[in-house]
C-alpha positions, 0 to 999 in steps of 0.5 A: 635795654634796647637800643631805642631806649637807652636813646631816650636816656640821652635826654635826661638832664645832667649829662652835660651832653646835650647843650654842646649838641644844641650849641654845636647844631646852633653853630652849624646853622649859623656858618650855614647863614653866614655861607648863604649871605655871602652868596646873596641869600640866593641858596636861602631862596632855592632851599625856600622855594624847593621846601614850599614845593615840597610841602605843597606835593605832598599835602595834596596827598595826605592830609595836613593833621597826617603829615605833619605828625608823620614827618615829626616822628620821622624826623626824631627816630632820625635823630635818636637812632643818630645819637645812638649809633654815634655814641656806640661808635664813640663807646667803642673808640674810648672803652671797646672792653667796658661793659658800662654804656656810655651814657650810664658812664656819663650819668655816673660821672655826672652824679659823682662829681657833684658829691661833697669833698670828703676828706679822709684821714687814717691808714691800713686797711681801714681807710682803703675799705673806707675809699672803696666805699665812697668813691660810690658817692663821690669823685672829690674824695682826698685820703691822708695817709700816715707815713709811719709805717716801719714793718713788713715790706714798707720798712724794709724799702724804707730802711734800705733804699730811703724812702717813705713807707708805701704800703698804706698809700698803695692800698688807698691807691688801689682802693680808689683805682678805676682802672680795669681789675687786673691792673689793680690786682697787678699794683697789688700783687705780693711776690711769695718767693724769690731772694730779696723779692719775698714779702714785696708787693708790686706796687711798693717797688713800683712806688718806690722806683717812681719815687728815686726817679722823680724825686719825691713820693709825692710826685710819685703818687701822681703818676700812679693816680694817672696810671691807675685812673684814681678818683679822688686823691692820695697824699701823705701826710708828711713828706718827712721821714717820721719815727714813731715813739710811745710812752707807757703806763709803765715808765717805758719809752718804745720806738717803731710803729711795729713795736708800738702796735705790741705794746706790753703795758698800756700806752699813755702818749704818742710822739714822733721824731721829728716832733713837728713834721710839716704838712703837704699843701695839697693836705691843707688845701683838702682840709681847707675845702672839706665837706666832712672830715673823717678819722678812721677806722684804723688802728688808733695808735699806729695809723690814726693818731700819728695823722694828728702828730703834724700840727699843721694837720690838726690846725686845718681841722681846727679851722674847718667848719665841715662836719667831723666824724669819727669811726671806730673800730669794730674790735679791740686790738691786742697790745694797742687798745685793750680794755677799751670801748668807744669812749676809751677811743675818744679820751685817746684821741682827745689826751693825745690832742691835749698833749699837743696843745688842743684842748678842745674836741676835734672830733664831736661825732662818732660813727660806731658798729650796734653791739655785736651778739655773741657768735661763734665768730667773735668767740674766736676773736676773743680767744685771741684777745680781742673784744667789741668795741662796746658802745654806751650811745646815751652816755656819749650822747650826754657827754656831748657827742653825737652818735650814730649806730649801724651794722658796719660789718655788713648783712652777710657771713664773712670769715672776720670781723672787719668794716664792709665797704658799703655798709660803712660808706652808706652810714658815713653818707648818712650822717654828712646828709643828715648834717646838711639837712641840719645846717640848711634848715 
């Protein structure tokens, strides 16, 4: 794109730039007028006489039909040239290494600022995948993240330093980051060797250190968000150190998120200690202002349902009039959701809510994968005990659910069966727009 074409793009609406340029121009004219009045209007007389002489001279050389358009064209070209050079200088000063032209960046920011308030609830890689796609549509995103993890690097830091597990929060911060890719890669870097360091990610250590310095994880997340230029906000579901427990169908009770993910028998009920952890005010405020509330995707019993163990969050979701969408996984997870289809996942959510006294459905709309066709990749998952999560769309609709299906794994072949961030976010935004259209009719 040429410089002149980029200059013309500054005239397009929505950049919130032209109004301030006009305001500055008006201010300059008023300042000059004030100076002229102070000088007994003599500068105005001189300017008018000079302008009258100039116009009289130039129109004697060329006719008015030529002089007017020519002067107008020269003035417009000077304005566009000066504007282009000015904003190019601003671009070089603010972001010399960024490839995006400033006008494109401002247009993108204006579009994102008009996006809906989206609250995404969950944890694990599923939530991070959703967030990395949604940030293309809105800058008003709140991720409410479970803090029940007790395995891997997060579990070690939780036991040894007494901090809330930072792993899922780190993933969400990286997913919403608009900073340089190298800084994001540094935040996600995992040490592969070193006594005491092996298995830890830099971001987990960074958040743990900031938690110790600032006194709590919430403040550490806010500081990290500034470093990573996070688009939106990431909020823990609670600031209390919670321990998950599960009652199994065989009567056994197991404790710990890492053990629940490999339960030897179907899970009947999930709980936590302490039993009624408080929610953070920022999370409740985001839910109250939400235009869309999304649960999932993610591990049902270890990433999604732990958030619904926070009573204030559930009450906030109940009160909200925003559309509420549950995003189902592509495949079952051995030891956690064996044999469950989409209806089975929804029943598990409703059973969990019923166990805490909530008898109504919170999520009446579901987004599911188009039924997967047999393939070598699906067969590989089946060999490890996972099955496609089938969706009986007609049966669910008859039961009162709104069902939307889409190719959520994306169009390009991959080595894993996971949600594609762009395809997933596109399907979510289509659901939101359809609900908004229904509301406005």
